[in-house]
N, CA, C and O atoms as a Maestro MAE file, in Angstrom:
{
 s_m_m2io_version
 :::
 2.0.0
}

f_m_ct {
 s_m_title
 :::
 protein
 m_atom[236] {
  # First column is atom index #
  i_m_mmod_type
  r_m_x_coord
  r_m_y_coord
  r_m_z_coord
  i_m_residue_number
  s_m_chain_name
  s_m_pdb_residue_name
  s_m_pdb_atom_name
  i_m_atomic_number
  :::
  1 25 0.832 -1.201 0.000 1 A "MET " " N  " 7
  2 3 0.000 0.000 0.000 1 A "MET " " CA " 6
  3 2 0.875 1.263 0.000 1 A "MET " " C  " 6
  4 15 0.578 2.239 -0.690 1 A "MET " " O  " 8
  5 25 1.952 1.223 0.783 2 A "ASP " " N  " 7
  6 3 2.837 2.385 0.836 2 A "ASP " " CA " 6
  7 2 3.462 2.670 -0.525 2 A "ASP " " C  " 6
  8 15 3.669 3.828 -0.888 2 A "ASP " " O  " 8
  9 25 3.761 1.616 -1.274 3 A "GLY " " N  " 7
  10 3 4.344 1.776 -2.601 3 A "GLY " " CA " 6
  11 2 3.406 2.496 -3.548 3 A "GLY " " C  " 6
  12 15 3.833 3.334 -4.342 3 A "GLY " " O  " 8
  13 25 2.123 2.166 -3.462 4 A "ILE " " N  " 7
  14 3 1.127 2.810 -4.322 4 A "ILE " " CA " 6
  15 2 1.009 4.285 -3.978 4 A "ILE " " C  " 6
  16 15 0.976 5.134 -4.869 4 A "ILE " " O  " 8
  17 25 0.947 4.588 -2.697 5 A "CYS " " N  " 7
  18 3 0.841 5.987 -2.263 5 A "CYS " " CA " 6
  19 2 2.076 6.777 -2.667 5 A "CYS " " C  " 6
  20 15 1.969 7.927 -3.094 5 A "CYS " " O  " 8
  21 25 3.243 6.168 -2.535 6 A "SER " " N  " 7
  22 3 4.486 6.848 -2.914 6 A "SER " " CA " 6
  23 2 4.515 7.109 -4.414 6 A "SER " " C  " 6
  24 15 4.940 8.175 -4.861 6 A "SER " " O  " 8
  25 25 4.056 6.120 -5.191 7 A "GLU " " N  " 7
  26 3 4.031 6.274 -6.643 7 A "GLU " " CA " 6
  27 2 3.082 7.398 -7.048 7 A "GLU " " C  " 6
  28 15 3.412 8.214 -7.907 7 A "GLU " " O  " 8
  29 25 1.920 7.438 -6.437 8 A "ARG " " N  " 7
  30 3 0.955 8.508 -6.739 8 A "ARG " " CA " 6
  31 2 1.506 9.874 -6.347 8 A "ARG " " C  " 6
  32 15 1.315 10.864 -7.053 8 A "ARG " " O  " 8
  33 25 2.182 9.909 -5.227 9 A "SER " " N  " 7
  34 3 2.788 11.159 -4.776 9 A "SER " " CA " 6
  35 2 3.839 11.639 -5.768 9 A "SER " " C  " 6
  36 15 3.906 12.827 -6.083 9 A "SER " " O  " 8
  37 25 4.656 10.719 -6.256 10 A "LEU " " N  " 7
  38 3 5.672 11.077 -7.247 10 A "LEU " " CA " 6
  39 2 5.037 11.562 -8.548 10 A "LEU " " C  " 6
  40 15 5.512 12.523 -9.153 10 A "LEU " " O  " 8
  41 25 3.965 10.899 -8.978 11 A "LEU " " N  " 7
  42 3 3.263 11.329 -10.192 11 A "LEU " " CA " 6
  43 2 2.703 12.740 -10.038 11 A "LEU " " C  " 6
  44 15 2.812 13.563 -10.947 11 A "LEU " " O  " 8
  45 25 2.103 13.013 -8.879 12 A "ARG " " N  " 7
  46 3 1.575 14.362 -8.612 12 A "ARG " " CA " 6
  47 2 2.691 15.390 -8.619 12 A "ARG " " C  " 6
  48 15 2.533 16.487 -9.155 12 A "ARG " " O  " 8
  49 25 3.818 15.033 -8.022 13 A "GLN " " N  " 7
  50 3 4.953 15.943 -7.962 13 A "GLN " " CA " 6
  51 2 5.481 16.243 -9.366 13 A "GLN " " C  " 6
  52 15 5.799 17.392 -9.672 13 A "GLN " " O  " 8
  53 25 5.577 15.233 -10.210 14 A "HIS " " N  " 7
  54 3 6.059 15.430 -11.587 14 A "HIS " " CA " 6
  55 2 5.095 16.299 -12.386 14 A "HIS " " C  " 6
  56 15 5.519 17.158 -13.159 14 A "HIS " " O  " 8
  57 25 3.801 16.074 -12.198 15 A "LYS " " N  " 7
  58 3 2.801 16.895 -12.898 15 A "LYS " " CA " 6
  59 2 2.924 18.351 -12.469 15 A "LYS " " C  " 6
  60 15 2.881 19.253 -13.305 15 A "LYS " " O  " 8
  61 25 3.075 18.580 -11.172 16 A "GLU " " N  " 7
  62 3 3.204 19.945 -10.654 16 A "GLU " " CA " 6
  63 2 4.466 20.606 -11.189 16 A "GLU " " C  " 6
  64 15 4.439 21.781 -11.555 16 A "GLU " " O  " 8
  65 25 5.565 19.872 -11.238 17 A "GLU " " N  " 7
  66 3 6.816 20.417 -11.778 17 A "GLU " " CA " 6
  67 2 6.640 20.796 -13.251 17 A "GLU " " C  " 6
  68 15 7.163 21.815 -13.703 17 A "GLU " " O  " 8
  69 25 5.904 19.973 -13.989 18 A "GLY " " N  " 7
  70 3 5.629 20.270 -15.392 18 A "GLY " " CA " 6
  71 2 4.810 21.527 -15.548 18 A "GLY " " C  " 6
  72 15 5.071 22.340 -16.434 18 A "GLY " " O  " 8
  73 25 3.810 21.692 -14.684 19 A "ARG " " N  " 7
  74 3 2.974 22.905 -14.731 19 A "ARG " " CA " 6
  75 2 3.798 24.141 -14.407 19 A "ARG " " C  " 6
  76 15 3.631 25.187 -15.035 19 A "ARG " " O  " 8
  77 25 4.682 24.024 -13.433 20 A "LEU " " N  " 7
  78 3 5.527 25.161 -13.070 20 A "LEU " " CA " 6
  79 2 6.457 25.532 -14.223 20 A "LEU " " C  " 6
  80 15 6.661 26.713 -14.507 20 A "LEU " " O  " 8
  81 25 7.020 24.521 -14.885 21 A "ALA " " N  " 7
  82 3 7.907 24.780 -16.023 21 A "ALA " " CA " 6
  83 2 7.129 25.445 -17.153 21 A "ALA " " C  " 6
  84 15 7.616 26.392 -17.770 21 A "ALA " " O  " 8
  85 25 5.912 24.947 -17.429 22 A "ASP " " N  " 7
  86 3 5.066 25.547 -18.460 22 A "ASP " " CA " 6
  87 2 4.724 26.989 -18.098 22 A "ASP " " C  " 6
  88 15 4.715 27.871 -18.956 22 A "ASP " " O  " 8
  89 25 4.449 27.212 -16.834 23 A "SER " " N  " 7
  90 3 4.095 28.544 -16.363 23 A "SER " " CA " 6
  91 2 5.278 29.508 -16.519 23 A "SER " " C  " 6
  92 15 5.104 30.652 -16.939 23 A "SER " " O  " 8
  93 25 6.466 29.038 -16.179 24 A "ARG " " N  " 7
  94 3 7.663 29.876 -16.328 24 A "ARG " " CA " 6
  95 2 7.934 30.174 -17.798 24 A "ARG " " C  " 6
  96 15 8.268 31.303 -18.155 24 A "ARG " " O  " 8
  97 25 7.789 29.160 -18.648 25 A "GLU " " N  " 7
  98 3 8.023 29.340 -20.081 25 A "GLU " " CA " 6
  99 2 7.031 30.351 -20.654 25 A "GLU " " C  " 6
  100 15 7.401 31.214 -21.450 25 A "GLU " " O  " 8
  101 25 5.778 30.237 -20.244 26 A "ARG " " N  " 7
  102 3 4.752 31.176 -20.712 26 A "ARG " " CA " 6
  103 2 5.066 32.592 -20.249 26 A "ARG " " C  " 6
  104 15 4.926 33.543 -21.018 26 A "ARG " " O  " 8
  105 25 5.488 32.737 -19.002 27 A "ALA " " N  " 7
  106 3 5.826 34.047 -18.453 27 A "ALA " " CA " 6
  107 2 7.004 34.670 -19.213 27 A "ALA " " C  " 6
  108 15 7.014 35.873 -19.472 27 A "ALA " " O  " 8
  109 25 7.990 33.848 -19.565 28 A "GLU " " N  " 7
  110 3 9.147 34.347 -20.322 28 A "GLU " " CA " 6
  111 2 8.728 34.811 -21.717 28 A "GLU " " C  " 6
  112 15 9.176 35.857 -22.186 28 A "GLU " " O  " 8
  113 25 7.869 34.032 -22.378 29 A "LYS " " N  " 7
  114 3 7.387 34.421 -23.715 29 A "LYS " " CA " 6
  115 2 6.578 35.718 -23.645 29 A "LYS " " C  " 6
  116 15 6.724 36.598 -24.493 29 A "LYS " " O  " 8
  117 25 5.734 35.823 -22.634 30 A "LEU " " N  " 7
  118 3 4.917 37.022 -22.463 30 A "LEU " " CA " 6
  119 2 5.793 38.243 -22.205 30 A "LEU " " C  " 6
  120 15 5.549 39.314 -22.762 30 A "LEU " " O  " 8
  121 25 6.806 38.085 -21.367 31 A "ALA " " N  " 7
  122 3 7.726 39.192 -21.091 31 A "ALA " " CA " 6
  123 2 8.449 39.629 -22.366 31 A "ALA " " C  " 6
  124 15 8.639 40.822 -22.603 31 A "ALA " " O  " 8
  125 25 8.850 38.648 -23.185 32 A "ALA " " N  " 7
  126 3 9.528 38.973 -24.442 32 A "ALA " " CA " 6
  127 2 8.592 39.731 -25.384 32 A "ALA " " C  " 6
  128 15 9.008 40.694 -26.028 32 A "ALA " " O  " 8
  129 25 7.341 39.304 -25.464 33 A "LEU " " N  " 7
  130 3 6.365 40.005 -26.311 33 A "LEU " " CA " 6
  131 2 6.135 41.432 -25.822 33 A "LEU " " C  " 6
  132 15 6.089 42.368 -26.620 33 A "LEU " " O  " 8
  133 25 5.992 41.592 -24.523 34 A "LYS " " N  " 7
  134 3 5.787 42.926 -23.952 34 A "LYS " " CA " 6
  135 2 6.974 43.835 -24.257 34 A "LYS " " C  " 6
  136 15 6.800 45.011 -24.576 34 A "LYS " " O  " 8
  137 25 8.173 43.285 -24.157 35 A "ARG " " N  " 7
  138 3 9.380 44.056 -24.452 35 A "ARG " " CA " 6
  139 2 9.384 44.491 -25.925 35 A "ARG " " C  " 6
  140 15 9.698 45.640 -26.234 35 A "ARG " " O  " 8
  141 25 9.038 43.574 -26.822 36 A "GLN " " N  " 7
  142 3 8.983 43.900 -28.247 36 A "GLN " " CA " 6
  143 2 7.954 44.993 -28.522 36 A "GLN " " C  " 6
  144 15 8.204 45.897 -29.320 36 A "GLN " " O  " 8
  145 25 6.809 44.913 -27.869 37 A "ILE " " N  " 7
  146 3 5.767 45.932 -28.062 37 A "ILE " " CA " 6
  147 2 6.265 47.283 -27.555 37 A "ILE " " C  " 6
  148 15 6.105 48.297 -28.234 37 A "ILE " " O  " 8
  149 25 6.866 47.302 -26.368 38 A "ARG " " N  " 7
  150 3 7.397 48.551 -25.801 38 A "ARG " " CA " 6
  151 2 8.429 49.184 -26.718 38 A "ARG " " C  " 6
  152 15 8.454 50.400 -26.905 38 A "ARG " " O  " 8
  153 25 9.288 48.333 -27.291 39 A "GLU " " N  " 7
  154 3 10.366 48.831 -28.150 39 A "GLU " " CA " 6
  155 2 9.896 49.151 -29.567 39 A "GLU " " C  " 6
  156 15 10.648 49.700 -30.373 39 A "GLU " " O  " 8
  157 25 8.645 48.801 -29.860 40 A "GLY " " N  " 7
  158 3 8.089 49.094 -31.177 40 A "GLY " " CA " 6
  159 2 8.575 48.180 -32.287 40 A "GLY " " C  " 6
  160 15 8.493 48.531 -33.463 40 A "GLY " " O  " 8
  161 25 9.084 47.000 -31.918 41 A "VAL " " N  " 7
  162 3 9.596 46.087 -32.933 41 A "VAL " " CA " 6
  163 2 8.694 44.867 -33.143 41 A "VAL " " C  " 6
  164 15 8.997 44.018 -33.981 41 A "VAL " " O  " 8
  165 25 7.611 44.772 -32.407 42 A "TYR " " N  " 7
  166 3 6.712 43.623 -32.529 42 A "TYR " " CA " 6
  167 2 5.943 43.699 -33.843 42 A "TYR " " C  " 6
  168 15 5.343 44.725 -34.162 42 A "TYR " " O  " 8
  169 25 5.966 42.627 -34.586 43 A "ARG " " N  " 7
  170 3 5.222 42.526 -35.842 43 A "ARG " " CA " 6
  171 2 4.373 41.258 -35.799 43 A "ARG " " C  " 6
  172 15 4.893 40.156 -35.969 43 A "ARG " " O  " 8
  173 25 3.079 41.410 -35.573 44 A "PRO " " N  " 7
  174 3 2.227 40.222 -35.484 44 A "PRO " " CA " 6
  175 2 2.121 39.512 -36.829 44 A "PRO " " C  " 6
  176 15 2.240 40.135 -37.884 44 A "PRO " " O  " 8
  177 25 1.898 38.213 -36.777 45 A "ASP " " N  " 7
  178 3 1.690 37.409 -37.980 45 A "ASP " " CA " 6
  179 2 0.260 37.645 -38.443 45 A "ASP " " C  " 6
  180 15 -0.682 37.322 -37.719 45 A "ASP " " O  " 8
  181 25 0.082 38.198 -39.628 46 A "ILE " " N  " 7
  182 3 -1.236 38.559 -40.125 46 A "ILE " " CA " 6
  183 2 -2.153 37.340 -40.220 46 A "ILE " " C  " 6
  184 15 -3.364 37.471 -40.047 46 A "ILE " " O  " 8
  185 25 -1.599 36.165 -40.492 47 A "LYS " " N  " 7
  186 3 -2.418 34.948 -40.561 47 A "LYS " " CA " 6
  187 2 -2.966 34.576 -39.184 47 A "LYS " " C  " 6
  188 15 -4.112 34.140 -39.071 47 A "LYS " " O  " 8
  189 25 -2.157 34.744 -38.138 48 A "ASP " " N  " 7
  190 3 -2.629 34.474 -36.779 48 A "ASP " " CA " 6
  191 2 -3.742 35.445 -36.394 48 A "ASP " " C  " 6
  192 15 -4.739 35.045 -35.792 48 A "ASP " " O  " 8
  193 25 -3.573 36.704 -36.739 49 A "VAL " " N  " 7
  194 3 -4.587 37.717 -36.431 49 A "VAL " " CA " 6
  195 2 -5.891 37.377 -37.151 49 A "VAL " " C  " 6
  196 15 -6.963 37.429 -36.548 49 A "VAL " " O  " 8
  197 25 -5.806 37.031 -38.431 50 A "ALA " " N  " 7
  198 3 -6.997 36.675 -39.204 50 A "ALA " " CA " 6
  199 2 -7.691 35.454 -38.608 50 A "ALA " " C  " 6
  200 15 -8.919 35.418 -38.523 50 A "ALA " " O  " 8
  201 25 -6.920 34.464 -38.197 51 A "ARG " " N  " 7
  202 3 -7.483 33.251 -37.606 51 A "ARG " " CA " 6
  203 2 -8.213 33.583 -36.300 51 A "ARG " " C  " 6
  204 15 -9.295 33.055 -36.045 51 A "ARG " " O  " 8
  205 25 -7.629 34.448 -35.478 52 A "LEU " " N  " 7
  206 3 -8.269 34.839 -34.225 52 A "LEU " " CA " 6
  207 2 -9.553 35.617 -34.462 52 A "LEU " " C  " 6
  208 15 -10.554 35.402 -33.780 52 A "LEU " " O  " 8
  209 25 -9.519 36.526 -35.438 53 A "LEU " " N  " 7
  210 3 -10.712 37.305 -35.760 53 A "LEU " " CA " 6
  211 2 -11.821 36.422 -36.322 53 A "LEU " " C  " 6
  212 15 -12.990 36.595 -35.980 53 A "LEU " " O  " 8
  213 25 -11.461 35.492 -37.169 54 A "THR " " N  " 7
  214 3 -12.450 34.570 -37.739 54 A "THR " " CA " 6
  215 2 -13.101 33.745 -36.647 54 A "THR " " C  " 6
  216 15 -14.314 33.535 -36.665 54 A "THR " " O  " 8
  217 25 -12.308 33.276 -35.699 55 A "GLY " " N  " 7
  218 3 -12.850 32.502 -34.584 55 A "GLY " " CA " 6
  219 2 -13.791 33.322 -33.728 55 A "GLY " " C  " 6
  220 15 -14.796 32.805 -33.241 55 A "GLY " " O  " 8
  221 25 -13.479 34.602 -33.538 56 A "ALA " " N  " 7
  222 3 -14.326 35.469 -32.712 56 A "ALA " " CA " 6
  223 2 -15.650 35.761 -33.406 56 A "ALA " " C  " 6
  224 15 -16.684 35.858 -32.745 56 A "ALA " " O  " 8
  225 25 -15.633 35.900 -34.720 57 A "VAL " " N  " 7
  226 3 -16.840 36.234 -35.476 57 A "VAL " " CA " 6
  227 2 -17.797 35.040 -35.524 57 A "VAL " " C  " 6
  228 15 -19.013 35.229 -35.492 57 A "VAL " " O  " 8
  229 25 -17.278 33.837 -35.599 58 A "THR " " N  " 7
  230 3 -18.130 32.657 -35.731 58 A "THR " " CA " 6
  231 2 -18.766 32.232 -34.424 58 A "THR " " C  " 6
  232 15 -19.642 31.367 -34.427 58 A "THR " " O  " 8
  233 25 -18.365 32.795 -33.338 59 A "ARG " " N  " 7
  234 3 -18.954 32.412 -32.026 59 A "ARG " " CA " 6
  235 2 -20.255 33.078 -31.783 59 A "ARG " " C  " 6
  236 15 -20.872 32.865 -30.740 59 A "ARG " " O  " 8
  :::
 }
 m_bond[235] {
  # First column is bond index #
  i_m_from
  i_m_to
  i_m_order
  :::
  1 1 2 1
  2 2 3 1
  3 3 4 2
  4 3 5 1
  5 5 6 1
  6 6 7 1
  7 7 8 2
  8 7 9 1
  9 9 10 1
  10 10 11 1
  11 11 12 2
  12 11 13 1
  13 13 14 1
  14 14 15 1
  15 15 16 2
  16 15 17 1
  17 17 18 1
  18 18 19 1
  19 19 20 2
  20 19 21 1
  21 21 22 1
  22 22 23 1
  23 23 24 2
  24 23 25 1
  25 25 26 1
  26 26 27 1
  27 27 28 2
  28 27 29 1
  29 29 30 1
  30 30 31 1
  31 31 32 2
  32 31 33 1
  33 33 34 1
  34 34 35 1
  35 35 36 2
  36 35 37 1
  37 37 38 1
  38 38 39 1
  39 39 40 2
  40 39 41 1
  41 41 42 1
  42 42 43 1
  43 43 44 2
  44 43 45 1
  45 45 46 1
  46 46 47 1
  47 47 48 2
  48 47 49 1
  49 49 50 1
  50 50 51 1
  51 51 52 2
  52 51 53 1
  53 53 54 1
  54 54 55 1
  55 55 56 2
  56 55 57 1
  57 57 58 1
  58 58 59 1
  59 59 60 2
  60 59 61 1
  61 61 62 1
  62 62 63 1
  63 63 64 2
  64 63 65 1
  65 65 66 1
  66 66 67 1
  67 67 68 2
  68 67 69 1
  69 69 70 1
  70 70 71 1
  71 71 72 2
  72 71 73 1
  73 73 74 1
  74 74 75 1
  75 75 76 2
  76 75 77 1
  77 77 78 1
  78 78 79 1
  79 79 80 2
  80 79 81 1
  81 81 82 1
  82 82 83 1
  83 83 84 2
  84 83 85 1
  85 85 86 1
  86 86 87 1
  87 87 88 2
  88 87 89 1
  89 89 90 1
  90 90 91 1
  91 91 92 2
  92 91 93 1
  93 93 94 1
  94 94 95 1
  95 95 96 2
  96 95 97 1
  97 97 98 1
  98 98 99 1
  99 99 100 2
  100 99 101 1
  101 101 102 1
  102 102 103 1
  103 103 104 2
  104 103 105 1
  105 105 106 1
  106 106 107 1
  107 107 108 2
  108 107 109 1
  109 109 110 1
  110 110 111 1
  111 111 112 2
  112 111 113 1
  113 113 114 1
  114 114 115 1
  115 115 116 2
  116 115 117 1
  117 117 118 1
  118 118 119 1
  119 119 120 2
  120 119 121 1
  121 121 122 1
  122 122 123 1
  123 123 124 2
  124 123 125 1
  125 125 126 1
  126 126 127 1
  127 127 128 2
  128 127 129 1
  129 129 130 1
  130 130 131 1
  131 131 132 2
  132 131 133 1
  133 133 134 1
  134 134 135 1
  135 135 136 2
  136 135 137 1
  137 137 138 1
  138 138 139 1
  139 139 140 2
  140 139 141 1
  141 141 142 1
  142 142 143 1
  143 143 144 2
  144 143 145 1
  145 145 146 1
  146 146 147 1
  147 147 148 2
  148 147 149 1
  149 149 150 1
  150 150 151 1
  151 151 152 2
  152 151 153 1
  153 153 154 1
  154 154 155 1
  155 155 156 2
  156 155 157 1
  157 157 158 1
  158 158 159 1
  159 159 160 2
  160 159 161 1
  161 161 162 1
  162 162 163 1
  163 163 164 2
  164 163 165 1
  165 165 166 1
  166 166 167 1
  167 167 168 2
  168 167 169 1
  169 169 170 1
  170 170 171 1
  171 171 172 2
  172 171 173 1
  173 173 174 1
  174 174 175 1
  175 175 176 2
  176 175 177 1
  177 177 178 1
  178 178 179 1
  179 179 180 2
  180 179 181 1
  181 181 182 1
  182 182 183 1
  183 183 184 2
  184 183 185 1
  185 185 186 1
  186 186 187 1
  187 187 188 2
  188 187 189 1
  189 189 190 1
  190 190 191 1
  191 191 192 2
  192 191 193 1
  193 193 194 1
  194 194 195 1
  195 195 196 2
  196 195 197 1
  197 197 198 1
  198 198 199 1
  199 199 200 2
  200 199 201 1
  201 201 202 1
  202 202 203 1
  203 203 204 2
  204 203 205 1
  205 205 206 1
  206 206 207 1
  207 207 208 2
  208 207 209 1
  209 209 210 1
  210 210 211 1
  211 211 212 2
  212 211 213 1
  213 213 214 1
  214 214 215 1
  215 215 216 2
  216 215 217 1
  217 217 218 1
  218 218 219 1
  219 219 220 2
  220 219 221 1
  221 221 222 1
  222 222 223 1
  223 223 224 2
  224 223 225 1
  225 225 226 1
  226 226 227 1
  227 227 228 2
  228 227 229 1
  229 229 230 1
  230 230 231 1
  231 231 232 2
  232 231 233 1
  233 233 234 1
  234 234 235 1
  235 235 236 2
  :::
 }
}
């Protein structure tokens, strides 16, 4: 029984570590985008913008 609980605990810990890594990666990307916008060098991909607008209109 202890082995099962330990295994589940390890799985939960690995999942949490993955979420933290994803969260840090997202925060770094967001900071980079904000910096580009502040510096006036950000150039959005027109296809991404069109895709987002199309999705908003169809809802």
